[in-house]
C-alpha positions, 0 to 999 in steps of 0.5 A, a space after each residue: 447357318 445361324 449368327 452368334 446370340 451375343 451380337 446378332 449382326 457381327 457376322 453380318 457386318 464382317 461378311 460385308 466388310 470382307 466381301 464374303 457371301 453365303 455361298 462362299 461360306 456354304 462352300 467352305 463348310 463343305 469343302 474346307 479343312 476342318 479343325 478344332 480349337 476348344 469348343 469351336 470348329 474352323 473350316 479353311 478353304 485350301 487349293 487342295 480341297 477345291 482341287 478337282 471339285 465343281 468349284 476348281 475354277 474359284 480356287 483363286 477367289 475362295 482360298 484362305 476363307 475361314 469360318 469359325 463356329 460351332 454345330 449344335 442340333 444340326 445347325 452351324 452357329 458362325 462366330 466369325 469369318 475372315 480371309 487367312 492371308 498366310 494361306 491366301 498369299 500361297 498357291 498350293 496344289 
């Protein structure tokens, strides 16, 4: 996981402001629903993706976590991370 080249501390600031840890980011990259927008890739953690996984007990804490970035040479370059409150406000199984 590598930050964006333009503003190296952007992701670190956003993670700190939004209480997002590196472990949460890794879970989102592994279990999140993948979608594309132009050249960027986003991963959003949904209830359905964590259901019957090792992280099922953390569904309420991880619901709505969204990571946006790009894959390049096997490394994921994070552009930003945030909580998607439209997803977070709904409980779906």
